[in-house]
Biopython code that builds the backbone (N, CA, C, O; Angstrom):
import numpy as np
from Bio.PDB.StructureBuilder import StructureBuilder

atoms = [
    (1, "MET", "N", (42.328, 25.105, -43.321)),
    (1, "MET", "CA", (40.790, 25.007, -43.362)),
    (1, "MET", "C", (40.378, 24.390, -41.592)),
    (1, "MET", "O", (39.333, 23.762, -41.419)),
    (2, "THR", "N", (41.132, 24.615, -40.667)),
    (2, "THR", "CA", (40.572, 24.177, -39.403)),
    (2, "THR", "C", (39.507, 25.204, -38.637)),
    (2, "THR", "O", (38.578, 25.033, -37.847)),
    (3, "PHE", "N", (40.190, 26.491, -39.350)),
    (3, "PHE", "CA", (39.447, 27.409, -38.944)),
    (3, "PHE", "C", (37.681, 27.291, -39.486)),
    (3, "PHE", "O", (36.936, 28.244, -39.256)),
    (4, "LEU", "N", (37.314, 26.414, -39.988)),
    (4, "LEU", "CA", (35.955, 26.253, -40.185)),
    (4, "LEU", "C", (35.283, 25.224, -39.408)),
    (4, "LEU", "O", (34.062, 25.142, -39.272)),
    (5, "ALA", "N", (36.394, 24.224, -38.765)),
    (5, "ALA", "CA", (35.849, 23.652, -37.526)),
    (5, "ALA", "C", (35.478, 24.112, -35.926)),
    (5, "ALA", "O", (34.607, 23.760, -35.130)),
    (6, "ILE", "N", (36.782, 25.242, -35.873)),
    (6, "ILE", "CA", (36.768, 26.299, -35.157)),
    (6, "ILE", "C", (35.555, 27.355, -34.860)),
    (6, "ILE", "O", (35.006, 27.724, -33.822)),
    (7, "ASP", "N", (35.390, 27.672, -36.234)),
    (7, "ASP", "CA", (34.261, 28.770, -36.320)),
    (7, "ASP", "C", (32.737, 27.957, -35.921)),
    (7, "ASP", "O", (31.889, 28.580, -35.282)),
    (8, "SER", "N", (32.490, 26.529, -36.360)),
    (8, "SER", "CA", (31.289, 26.049, -36.247)),
    (8, "SER", "C", (31.352, 25.376, -34.374)),
    (8, "SER", "O", (30.298, 25.139, -33.784)),
    (9, "GLN", "N", (32.421, 25.212, -33.850)),
    (9, "GLN", "CA", (32.356, 25.121, -32.860)),
    (9, "GLN", "C", (31.798, 26.475, -31.662)),
    (9, "GLN", "O", (31.102, 26.470, -30.647)),
    (10, "LYS", "N", (32.575, 27.594, -32.481)),
    (10, "LYS", "CA", (32.412, 29.206, -31.425)),
    (10, "LYS", "C", (30.842, 28.937, -31.528)),
    (10, "LYS", "O", (30.198, 28.944, -30.479)),
    (11, "ASN", "N", (30.137, 28.679, -32.848)),
    (11, "ASN", "CA", (28.703, 28.672, -33.311)),
    (11, "ASN", "C", (27.959, 28.140, -32.155)),
    (11, "ASN", "O", (27.075, 28.705, -31.511)),
    (12, "LEU", "N", (28.446, 26.993, -31.999)),
    (12, "LEU", "CA", (27.733, 26.105, -31.208)),
    (12, "LEU", "C", (27.680, 26.883, -29.566)),
    (12, "LEU", "O", (26.699, 27.083, -28.850)),
    (13, "PHE", "N", (29.061, 27.191, -29.340)),
    (13, "PHE", "CA", (29.029, 28.006, -28.192)),
    (13, "PHE", "C", (27.991, 29.165, -27.859)),
    (13, "PHE", "O", (27.364, 29.222, -26.801)),
    (14, "THR", "N", (27.900, 29.996, -28.804)),
    (14, "THR", "CA", (27.085, 31.068, -29.155)),
    (14, "THR", "C", (25.673, 30.601, -28.864)),
    (14, "THR", "O", (24.971, 31.244, -28.084)),
    (15, "LEU", "N", (25.300, 29.674, -29.370)),
    (15, "LEU", "CA", (23.752, 29.168, -29.257)),
    (15, "LEU", "C", (23.421, 28.877, -27.855)),
    (15, "LEU", "O", (22.430, 29.343, -27.294)),
    (16, "GLN", "N", (24.257, 28.111, -27.318)),
    (16, "GLN", "CA", (24.311, 27.829, -25.786)),
    (16, "GLN", "C", (24.108, 29.086, -25.073)),
    (16, "GLN", "O", (23.155, 29.317, -24.329)),
    (17, "LYS", "N", (25.130, 29.937, -25.368)),
    (17, "LYS", "CA", (24.876, 31.055, -25.025)),
    (17, "LYS", "C", (23.612, 31.816, -24.488)),
    (17, "LYS", "O", (23.291, 32.468, -23.494)),
    (18, "SER", "N", (23.115, 31.428, -25.563)),
    (18, "SER", "CA", (21.774, 32.171, -26.018)),
    (18, "SER", "C", (20.622, 31.627, -25.155)),
    (18, "SER", "O", (19.861, 32.357, -24.520)),
    (19, "GLN", "N", (20.552, 30.139, -25.187)),
    (19, "GLN", "CA", (19.682, 29.237, -24.394)),
    (19, "GLN", "C", (19.997, 29.598, -23.097)),
    (19, "GLN", "O", (19.064, 29.754, -22.309)),
    (20, "LEU", "N", (21.341, 29.788, -22.660)),
    (20, "LEU", "CA", (21.432, 30.478, -21.176)),
    (20, "LEU", "C", (21.120, 31.793, -20.549)),
    (20, "LEU", "O", (20.842, 32.251, -19.440)),
    (21, "GLN", "N", (21.251, 32.086, -21.463)),
    (21, "GLN", "CA", (20.614, 34.146, -21.355)),
    (21, "GLN", "C", (19.005, 33.837, -21.441)),
    (21, "GLN", "O", (18.312, 34.374, -20.577)),
    (22, "PHE", "N", (18.338, 32.984, -22.452)),
    (22, "PHE", "CA", (17.303, 32.981, -22.149)),
    (22, "PHE", "C", (16.388, 32.438, -20.825)),
    (22, "PHE", "O", (15.189, 32.675, -20.676)),
    (23, "GLU", "N", (17.233, 31.659, -19.910)),
    (23, "GLU", "CA", (17.094, 30.659, -18.828)),
    (23, "GLU", "C", (16.981, 31.775, -17.921)),
    (23, "GLU", "O", (15.927, 32.145, -17.403)),
    (24, "GLN", "N", (18.066, 32.269, -17.763)),
    (24, "GLN", "CA", (18.284, 33.679, -16.957)),
    (24, "GLN", "C", (17.384, 34.359, -17.077)),
    (24, "GLN", "O", (16.796, 34.582, -16.019)),
    (25, "THR", "N", (16.938, 34.874, -18.049)),
    (25, "THR", "CA", (15.675, 36.073, -18.022)),
    (25, "THR", "C", (14.408, 35.462, -17.251)),
    (25, "THR", "O", (13.805, 36.166, -16.440)),
    (26, "LEU", "N", (13.925, 33.856, -17.568)),
    (26, "LEU", "CA", (13.356, 33.409, -17.415)),
    (26, "LEU", "C", (13.446, 33.035, -15.331)),
    (26, "LEU", "O", (12.392, 33.268, -14.739)),
    (27, "VAL", "N", (14.144, 32.733, -14.828)),
    (27, "VAL", "CA", (14.687, 32.808, -13.330)),
    (27, "VAL", "C", (14.720, 34.221, -12.922)),
    (27, "VAL", "O", (14.535, 34.536, -11.746)),
    (28, "MET", "N", (14.966, 35.153, -13.921)),
    (28, "MET", "CA", (15.111, 36.530, -13.247)),
    (28, "MET", "C", (13.305, 37.173, -12.742)),
    (28, "MET", "O", (12.826, 37.749, -11.765)),
    (29, "ASN", "N", (12.854, 36.712, -13.906)),
    (29, "ASN", "CA", (11.128, 36.982, -13.715)),
    (29, "ASN", "C", (10.210, 36.221, -12.524)),
    (29, "ASN", "O", (9.329, 36.624, -11.764)),
    (30, "GLN", "N", (10.787, 35.060, -12.721)),
    (30, "GLN", "CA", (10.275, 34.149, -11.568)),
    (30, "GLN", "C", (10.899, 34.597, -10.008)),
    (30, "GLN", "O", (10.244, 34.594, -8.966)),
    (31, "ALA", "N", (12.379, 34.986, -10.161)),
    (31, "ALA", "CA", (12.625, 35.895, -8.738)),
    (31, "ALA", "C", (12.131, 37.305, -8.440)),
    (31, "ALA", "O", (12.106, 37.893, -7.359)),
    (32, "ASN", "N", (11.723, 37.735, -9.714)),
    (32, "ASN", "CA", (10.820, 38.827, -9.572)),
    (32, "ASN", "C", (9.296, 38.217, -8.966)),
    (32, "ASN", "O", (9.336, 38.638, -7.809)),
    (33, "TRP", "N", (8.380, 37.693, -9.061)),
    (33, "TRP", "CA", (7.654, 36.936, -8.938)),
    (33, "TRP", "C", (7.256, 37.120, -7.602)),
    (33, "TRP", "O", (6.332, 37.776, -7.122)),
    (34, "LEU", "N", (8.434, 36.170, -6.909)),
    (34, "LEU", "CA", (8.569, 35.866, -5.758)),
    (34, "LEU", "C", (8.812, 36.772, -4.870)),
    (34, "LEU", "O", (8.290, 36.742, -3.756)),
    (35, "ALA", "N", (9.841, 37.914, -5.353)),
    (35, "ALA", "CA", (10.051, 39.129, -4.353)),
    (35, "ALA", "C", (8.222, 39.587, -3.756)),
    (35, "ALA", "O", (7.699, 39.538, -2.643)),
    (36, "LYS", "N", (7.758, 39.966, -4.977)),
    (36, "LYS", "CA", (6.099, 40.812, -5.178)),
    (36, "LYS", "C", (5.385, 39.915, -4.079)),
    (36, "LYS", "O", (4.791, 40.442, -3.138)),
    (37, "GLU", "N", (5.475, 38.389, -4.251)),
    (37, "GLU", "CA", (4.698, 37.278, -3.831)),
    (37, "GLU", "C", (4.745, 37.563, -1.801)),
    (37, "GLU", "O", (3.825, 37.593, -0.983)),
    (38, "MET", "N", (6.279, 37.724, -1.638)),
    (38, "MET", "CA", (6.813, 37.939, -0.143)),
    (38, "MET", "C", (6.258, 38.694, 0.270)),
    (38, "MET", "O", (5.286, 38.466, 0.990)),
    (39, "SER", "N", (6.778, 40.197, -0.115)),
    (39, "SER", "CA", (6.186, 41.222, 0.218)),
    (39, "SER", "C", (4.667, 41.423, 0.468)),
    (39, "SER", "O", (4.214, 42.147, 1.354)),
    (40, "ALA", "N", (3.857, 40.626, -0.503)),
    (40, "ALA", "CA", (2.245, 40.738, -0.252)),
    (40, "ALA", "C", (1.873, 39.444, 0.691)),
    (40, "ALA", "O", (0.741, 39.303, 1.154)),
    (41, "ARG", "N", (2.738, 38.692, 0.883)),
    (41, "ARG", "CA", (2.310, 37.890, 1.955)),
    (41, "ARG", "C", (2.532, 38.562, 3.435)),
    (41, "ARG", "O", (1.891, 38.196, 4.420)),
    (42, "ALA", "N", (3.542, 39.612, 3.459)),
    (42, "ALA", "CA", (4.155, 39.681, 4.769)),
    (42, "ALA", "C", (3.190, 40.523, 4.864)),
    (42, "ALA", "O", (2.540, 40.393, 5.900)),
    (43, "GLU", "N", (2.775, 41.531, 4.005)),
    (43, "GLU", "CA", (1.858, 42.975, 4.324)),
    (43, "GLU", "C", (0.458, 42.201, 4.621)),
    (43, "GLU", "O", (-0.267, 42.971, 5.250)),
    (44, "GLN", "N", (-0.275, 40.762, 4.355)),
    (44, "GLN", "CA", (-1.386, 40.991, 4.809)),
    (44, "GLN", "C", (-1.242, 39.679, 5.574)),
    (44, "GLN", "O", (-2.297, 39.045, 5.537)),
    (45, "LEU", "N", (-0.083, 38.954, 6.388)),
    (45, "LEU", "CA", (0.224, 38.525, 7.383)),
    (45, "LEU", "C", (0.383, 39.789, 8.598)),
    (45, "LEU", "O", (0.336, 39.435, 9.776)),
    (46, "GLU", "N", (0.538, 41.012, 8.323)),
    (46, "GLU", "CA", (0.549, 41.951, 9.123)),
    (46, "GLU", "C", (-0.462, 42.682, 9.446)),
    (46, "GLU", "O", (-0.648, 43.262, 10.516)),
    (47, "ALA", "N", (-1.455, 42.645, 8.053)),
    (47, "ALA", "CA", (-2.710, 43.145, 8.422)),
    (47, "ALA", "C", (-3.453, 42.357, 8.995)),
    (47, "ALA", "O", (-4.419, 42.914, 9.516)),
    (48, "ALA", "N", (-3.401, 41.167, 9.132)),
    (48, "ALA", "CA", (-4.132, 39.963, 9.841)),
    (48, "ALA", "C", (-3.882, 40.182, 11.504)),
    (48, "ALA", "O", (-4.728, 40.197, 12.398)),
    (49, "SER", "N", (-2.795, 40.305, 11.568)),
    (49, "SER", "CA", (-2.361, 39.945, 13.439)),
    (49, "SER", "C", (-3.061, 41.253, 13.852)),
    (49, "SER", "O", (-3.765, 41.134, 14.855)),
    (50, "GLY", "N", (-3.019, 42.397, 13.329)),
    (50, "GLY", "CA", (-3.488, 43.552, 13.861)),
    (50, "GLY", "C", (-2.525, 44.393, 14.941)),
    (50, "GLY", "O", (-3.016, 45.471, 15.276)),
    (51, "ASN", "N", (-1.464, 44.127, 15.429)),
    (51, "ASN", "CA", (-1.032, 44.481, 16.161)),
    (51, "ASN", "C", (0.370, 44.779, 14.951)),
    (51, "ASN", "O", (1.102, 45.704, 15.301)),
    (52, "GLY", "N", (0.707, 44.180, 13.806)),
    (52, "GLY", "CA", (1.807, 44.557, 12.967)),
    (52, "GLY", "C", (2.894, 44.066, 13.109)),
    (52, "GLY", "O", (3.805, 44.419, 12.361)),
    (53, "GLN", "N", (3.117, 43.056, 14.167)),
    (53, "GLN", "CA", (4.041, 42.120, 14.554)),
    (53, "GLN", "C", (3.821, 40.909, 14.102)),
    (53, "GLN", "O", (2.703, 40.434, 14.303)),
    (54, "VAL", "N", (4.882, 40.076, 13.343)),
    (54, "VAL", "CA", (4.417, 38.717, 12.428)),
    (54, "VAL", "C", (5.562, 38.535, 12.559)),
    (54, "VAL", "O", (6.476, 39.352, 12.443)),
    (55, "ASP", "N", (5.625, 36.972, 12.923)),
    (55, "ASP", "CA", (6.989, 35.968, 12.811)),
    (55, "ASP", "C", (7.011, 35.581, 11.376)),
    (55, "ASP", "O", (6.290, 34.623, 11.099)),
    (56, "LEU", "N", (7.688, 36.122, 10.400)),
    (56, "LEU", "CA", (7.613, 35.336, 9.072)),
    (56, "LEU", "C", (7.970, 33.934, 8.952)),
    (56, "LEU", "O", (7.531, 33.264, 8.017)),
    (57, "ASP", "N", (8.819, 33.394, 9.932)),
    (57, "ASP", "CA", (9.792, 32.390, 10.208)),
    (57, "ASP", "C", (8.483, 30.922, 10.420)),
    (57, "ASP", "O", (8.664, 29.775, 10.013)),
    (58, "ASN", "N", (7.593, 31.286, 10.946)),
    (58, "ASN", "CA", (6.885, 30.538, 11.397)),
    (58, "ASN", "C", (5.458, 30.337, 10.292)),
    (58, "ASN", "O", (4.533, 29.592, 10.617)),
    (59, "ASP", "N", (5.457, 31.023, 9.126)),
    (59, "ASP", "CA", (4.435, 30.840, 8.084)),
    (59, "ASP", "C", (4.899, 30.100, 7.287)),
    (59, "ASP", "O", (5.989, 30.430, 6.820)),
    (60, "ALA", "N", (4.367, 29.017, 6.889)),
    (60, "ALA", "CA", (4.618, 28.197, 5.707)),
    (60, "ALA", "C", (5.139, 28.436, 4.243)),
    (60, "ALA", "O", (5.870, 27.870, 3.430)),
    (61, "TYR", "N", (4.384, 29.568, 4.339)),
    (61, "TYR", "CA", (4.032, 29.400, 3.025)),
    (61, "TYR", "C", (4.872, 30.711, 2.436)),
    (61, "TYR", "O", (4.985, 31.043, 1.256)),
    (62, "TYR", "N", (5.392, 31.315, 3.546)),
    (62, "TYR", "CA", (6.586, 32.448, 3.277)),
    (62, "TYR", "C", (7.768, 31.754, 2.932)),
    (62, "TYR", "O", (8.396, 31.876, 1.880)),
    (63, "VAL", "N", (8.148, 30.679, 4.325)),
    (63, "VAL", "CA", (9.231, 29.766, 4.418)),
    (63, "VAL", "C", (9.083, 29.218, 2.613)),
    (63, "VAL", "O", (10.008, 29.562, 1.878)),
    (64, "SER", "N", (8.514, 28.814, 2.313)),
    (64, "SER", "CA", (8.221, 28.536, 1.001)),
    (64, "SER", "C", (8.899, 29.042, -0.036)),
    (64, "SER", "O", (9.675, 28.545, -0.852)),
    (65, "LEU", "N", (8.330, 30.474, 0.195)),
    (65, "LEU", "CA", (8.654, 31.300, -0.837)),
    (65, "LEU", "C", (10.387, 31.769, -0.950)),
    (65, "LEU", "O", (11.092, 32.016, -1.929)),
    (66, "GLN", "N", (10.660, 31.757, 0.475)),
    (66, "GLN", "CA", (12.176, 32.106, 0.891)),
    (66, "GLN", "C", (13.438, 30.795, 0.027)),
    (66, "GLN", "O", (14.519, 30.934, -0.545)),
    (67, "LYS", "N", (12.544, 29.577, 0.353)),
    (67, "LYS", "CA", (13.300, 28.817, -0.461)),
    (67, "LYS", "C", (13.384, 28.842, -1.884)),
    (67, "LYS", "O", (14.452, 28.996, -2.475)),
    (68, "GLN", "N", (12.385, 28.708, -2.394)),
    (68, "GLN", "CA", (12.418, 28.872, -3.747)),
    (68, "GLN", "C", (13.349, 30.321, -4.054)),
    (68, "GLN", "O", (14.100, 30.329, -5.029)),
    (69, "GLU", "N", (13.280, 31.098, -3.478)),
    (69, "GLU", "CA", (14.275, 32.740, -3.916)),
    (69, "GLU", "C", (15.691, 32.273, -3.589)),
    (69, "GLU", "O", (16.553, 32.949, -4.150)),
    (70, "GLU", "N", (16.319, 30.891, -2.513)),
    (70, "GLU", "CA", (17.692, 30.824, -2.466)),
    (70, "GLU", "C", (18.040, 30.087, -3.926)),
    (70, "GLU", "O", (18.949, 30.166, -4.752)),
    (71, "TYR", "N", (16.716, 29.272, -3.767)),
    (71, "TYR", "CA", (17.315, 28.460, -5.159)),
    (71, "TYR", "C", (17.530, 29.127, -6.209)),
    (71, "TYR", "O", (18.605, 28.861, -6.746)),
    (72, "LEU", "N", (16.745, 30.096, -6.832)),
    (72, "LEU", "CA", (16.487, 31.257, -7.894)),
    (72, "LEU", "C", (18.149, 32.125, -7.497)),
    (72, "LEU", "O", (18.631, 32.877, -8.344)),
    (73, "THR", "N", (18.608, 31.972, -6.632)),
    (73, "THR", "CA", (19.673, 32.979, -6.521)),
    (73, "THR", "C", (20.664, 32.411, -6.769)),
    (73, "THR", "O", (21.632, 33.104, -7.083)),
    (74, "THR", "N", (20.831, 30.720, -6.719)),
    (74, "THR", "CA", (21.863, 29.782, -6.679)),
    (74, "THR", "C", (22.171, 29.395, -8.244)),
    (74, "THR", "O", (23.273, 29.241, -8.772)),
    (75, "ARG", "N", (20.561, 29.261, -8.963)),
    (75, "ARG", "CA", (20.718, 29.099, -10.082)),
    (75, "ARG", "C", (21.013, 30.324, -10.910)),
    (75, "ARG", "O", (21.374, 30.056, -12.056)),
    (76, "GLN", "N", (20.956, 31.416, -10.650)),
    (76, "GLN", "CA", (21.281, 32.832, -11.167)),
    (76, "GLN", "C", (22.868, 32.839, -11.290)),
    (76, "GLN", "O", (23.435, 33.009, -12.369)),
    (77, "ASN", "N", (23.603, 32.614, -9.950)),
    (77, "ASN", "CA", (24.943, 32.835, -9.947)),
    (77, "ASN", "C", (25.326, 31.611, -10.648)),
    (77, "ASN", "O", (26.470, 31.810, -11.056)),
    (78, "THR", "N", (24.928, 30.418, -10.999)),
    (78, "THR", "CA", (25.296, 29.031, -11.587)),
    (78, "THR", "C", (25.046, 29.502, -13.102)),
    (78, "THR", "O", (25.815, 29.138, -13.992)),
    (79, "LEU", "N", (24.182, 30.146, -13.302)),
    (79, "LEU", "CA", (24.089, 30.955, -15.051)),
    (79, "LEU", "C", (25.066, 32.022, -15.273)),
    (79, "LEU", "O", (25.586, 31.918, -16.384)),
    (80, "ASP", "N", (25.444, 32.912, -14.654)),
    (80, "ASP", "CA", (26.077, 33.879, -14.468)),
    (80, "ASP", "C", (27.709, 33.310, -14.790)),
    (80, "ASP", "O", (28.496, 33.954, -15.484)),
    (81, "THR", "N", (27.983, 32.207, -14.254)),
    (81, "THR", "CA", (29.197, 31.429, -14.131)),
    (81, "THR", "C", (29.380, 30.674, -15.776)),
    (81, "THR", "O", (30.422, 30.864, -16.403)),
    (82, "GLN", "N", (28.466, 29.986, -16.242)),
    (82, "GLN", "CA", (28.273, 29.381, -17.346)),
    (82, "GLN", "C", (28.688, 30.682, -18.242)),
    (82, "GLN", "O", (29.738, 30.772, -18.877)),
    (83, "ILE", "N", (27.480, 31.848, -18.160)),
    (83, "ILE", "CA", (27.924, 32.748, -19.735)),
    (83, "ILE", "C", (28.889, 33.120, -19.663)),
    (83, "ILE", "O", (29.399, 33.604, -20.673)),
    (84, "SER", "N", (29.636, 33.075, -18.390)),
    (84, "SER", "CA", (30.717, 33.856, -18.718)),
    (84, "SER", "C", (31.762, 33.111, -18.898)),
    (84, "SER", "O", (32.755, 33.713, -19.308)),
    (85, "LEU", "N", (31.892, 31.671, -18.674)),
    (85, "LEU", "CA", (33.068, 30.559, -19.128)),
    (85, "LEU", "C", (32.787, 30.656, -20.901)),
    (85, "LEU", "O", (33.652, 30.668, -21.777)),
    (86, "LEU", "N", (31.301, 30.716, -21.067)),
    (86, "LEU", "CA", (31.078, 30.364, -22.650)),
    (86, "LEU", "C", (31.758, 31.895, -23.233)),
    (86, "LEU", "O", (32.493, 31.875, -24.220)),
    (87, "ASP", "N", (31.508, 32.905, -22.681)),
    (87, "ASP", "CA", (32.380, 34.268, -23.056)),
    (87, "ASP", "C", (33.705, 34.118, -23.529)),
    (87, "ASP", "O", (34.258, 34.331, -24.607)),
    (88, "ASN", "N", (34.070, 33.680, -22.394)),
    (88, "ASN", "CA", (35.792, 33.167, -22.723)),
    (88, "ASN", "C", (35.630, 32.269, -23.626)),
    (88, "ASN", "O", (35.948, 32.902, -24.633)),
    (89, "GLU", "N", (35.315, 31.078, -24.024)),
    (89, "GLU", "CA", (35.710, 30.451, -24.605)),
    (89, "GLU", "C", (35.319, 30.428, -26.094)),
    (89, "GLU", "O", (35.666, 29.546, -26.881)),
    (90, "ILE", "N", (34.417, 31.693, -26.448)),
    (90, "ILE", "CA", (33.552, 32.489, -27.382)),
    (90, "ILE", "C", (34.684, 33.331, -28.324)),
    (90, "ILE", "O", (35.012, 33.304, -29.510)),
    (91, "SER", "N", (35.099, 34.101, -27.109)),
    (91, "SER", "CA", (35.974, 35.311, -27.645)),
    (91, "SER", "C", (37.382, 34.717, -28.122)),
    (91, "SER", "O", (38.014, 35.286, -29.013)),
    (92, "SER", "N", (37.909, 33.415, -27.427)),
    (92, "SER", "CA", (39.086, 32.645, -27.696)),
    (92, "SER", "C", (39.102, 31.929, -29.286)),
    (92, "SER", "O", (40.045, 31.814, -30.068)),
    (93, "MET", "N", (37.923, 31.580, -29.398)),
    (93, "MET", "CA", (37.879, 31.070, -30.769)),
    (93, "MET", "C", (37.730, 31.988, -31.749)),
    (93, "MET", "O", (37.855, 31.883, -32.969)),
    (94, "LYS", "N", (37.452, 32.881, -31.073)),
    (94, "LYS", "CA", (37.612, 34.283, -32.612)),
    (94, "LYS", "C", (38.642, 34.385, -33.207)),
    (94, "LYS", "O", (39.025, 34.234, -34.367)),
    (95, "THR", "N", (39.251, 34.797, -31.823)),
    (95, "THR", "CA", (41.105, 34.626, -32.024)),
    (95, "THR", "C", (41.508, 33.685, -32.742)),
    (95, "THR", "O", (42.149, 33.954, -33.758)),
    (96, "MET", "N", (41.260, 32.490, -32.426)),
    (96, "MET", "CA", (41.715, 31.349, -33.171)),
    (96, "MET", "C", (41.362, 31.204, -34.701)),
    (96, "MET", "O", (42.000, 30.522, -35.503)),
    (97, "VAL", "N", (40.310, 31.909, -34.955)),
    (97, "VAL", "CA", (39.305, 31.610, -36.334)),
    (97, "VAL", "C", (40.444, 32.323, -37.247)),
    (97, "VAL", "O", (41.253, 31.902, -38.075)),
    (98, "GLN", "N", (40.084, 33.780, -36.632)),
    (98, "GLN", "CA", (41.355, 34.789, -36.950)),
    (98, "GLN", "C", (42.324, 34.518, -37.453)),
    (98, "GLN", "O", (42.364, 34.507, -38.684)),
    (99, "ASN", "N", (43.406, 34.215, -36.726)),
    (99, "ASN", "CA", (44.509, 33.193, -36.743)),
    (99, "ASN", "C", (45.095, 32.595, -37.545)),
    (99, "ASN", "O", (46.225, 32.720, -38.016)),
    (100, "ASN", "N", (43.655, 31.366, -37.844)),
    (100, "ASN", "CA", (43.544, 30.433, -38.916)),
    (100, "ASN", "C", (43.680, 30.937, -39.901)),
    (100, "ASN", "O", (44.636, 30.576, -40.589)),
    (101, "ILE", "N", (42.741, 32.039, -40.416)),
    (101, "ILE", "CA", (42.380, 32.673, -41.597)),
    (101, "ILE", "C", (43.796, 33.226, -42.108)),
    (101, "ILE", "O", (44.339, 32.818, -43.135)),
    (102, "LYS", "N", (44.320, 34.204, -41.260)),
    (102, "LYS", "CA", (46.109, 34.757, -41.608)),
    (102, "LYS", "C", (46.809, 34.054, -42.006)),
    (102, "LYS", "O", (47.511, 34.269, -42.994)),
    (103, "SER", "N", (46.801, 32.994, -41.317)),
    (103, "SER", "CA", (47.802, 31.537, -41.667)),
    (103, "SER", "C", (47.756, 31.510, -42.702)),
    (103, "SER", "O", (48.571, 32.125, -43.389)),
    (104, "SER", "N", (46.686, 30.711, -43.261)),
    (104, "SER", "CA", (46.338, 30.171, -44.324)),
    (104, "SER", "C", (46.409, 31.126, -45.556)),
    (104, "SER", "O", (46.826, 30.728, -46.644)),
    (105, "CYS", "N", (45.970, 32.446, -45.331)),
    (105, "CYS", "CA", (46.235, 33.235, -46.549)),
    (105, "CYS", "C", (47.644, 33.617, -46.637)),
    (105, "CYS", "O", (48.206, 33.800, -47.717)),
    (106, "SER", "N", (48.202, 33.735, -45.523)),
    (106, "SER", "CA", (49.813, 33.658, -45.505)),
    (106, "SER", "C", (50.774, 32.573, -46.294)),
    (106, "SER", "O", (51.871, 32.719, -46.832)),
    (107, "LEU", "N", (49.769, 31.235, -46.117)),
    (107, "LEU", "CA", (50.543, 30.360, -46.874)),
    (107, "LEU", "C", (50.373, 29.923, -47.829)),
    (107, "LEU", "O", (50.908, 28.857, -48.133)),
    (108, "ASN", "N", (49.343, 30.771, -48.878)),
    (108, "ASN", "CA", (48.886, 30.453, -49.954)),
    (108, "ASN", "C", (49.860, 31.467, -50.548)),
    (108, "ASN", "O", (50.693, 31.129, -51.388)),
    (109, "LEU", "N", (49.731, 32.808, -50.064)),
    (109, "LEU", "CA", (50.893, 33.660, -50.940)),
    (109, "LEU", "C", (51.999, 33.292, -50.998)),
    (109, "LEU", "O", (52.578, 33.617, -52.035)),
    (110, "ILE", "N", (52.849, 32.434, -49.924)),
    (110, "ILE", "CA", (54.065, 32.202, -50.038)),
    (110, "ILE", "C", (54.151, 30.663, -50.936)),
    (110, "ILE", "O", (55.238, 30.193, -51.276)),
    (111, "GLY", "N", (53.310, 30.235, -51.133)),
    (111, "GLY", "CA", (53.433, 28.709, -51.742)),
    (111, "GLY", "C", (52.853, 28.968, -53.509)),
    (111, "GLY", "O", (53.140, 28.205, -54.431)),
    (112, "GLY", "N", (52.202, 29.922, -53.608)),
    (112, "GLY", "CA", (52.165, 29.918, -54.704)),
    (112, "GLY", "C", (51.209, 30.835, -55.107)),
    (112, "GLY", "O", (50.986, 31.008, -56.305)),
]
sb = StructureBuilder()
sb.init_structure("model")
sb.init_model(0)
sb.init_chain("A")
sb.init_seg("    ")
for serial, (resi, resn, name, xyz) in enumerate(atoms, 1):
    if name == "N":
        sb.init_residue(resn, " ", resi, " ")
    sb.init_atom(name, np.array(xyz, "f"), 0.0, 1.0, " ", f" {name:<3s}", serial, name[0])
structure = sb.get_structure()
């Protein structure tokens, strides 16, 4: 009967993994928006300069977008790591459940 508790924990980890994957999707969407916004800002500044040469590091809005992008990249890496760890735990628990079921069935056959 231990397998029931392990299976419940596996299901909880699966739910947590789904939540992290959803958050990962949101982060990717934000990162895509930031990339488009940064590109548009660079084009806007180049057009305004007249000569096509712009120092983006001096534009506060562009720098702000870069910092947000760095944060999202870090967050994405963290989510990837967490999802990978949960995948490993889920896989391990699946094996434990299968082994416990086999063990319980063997004991029932031997015992009576």
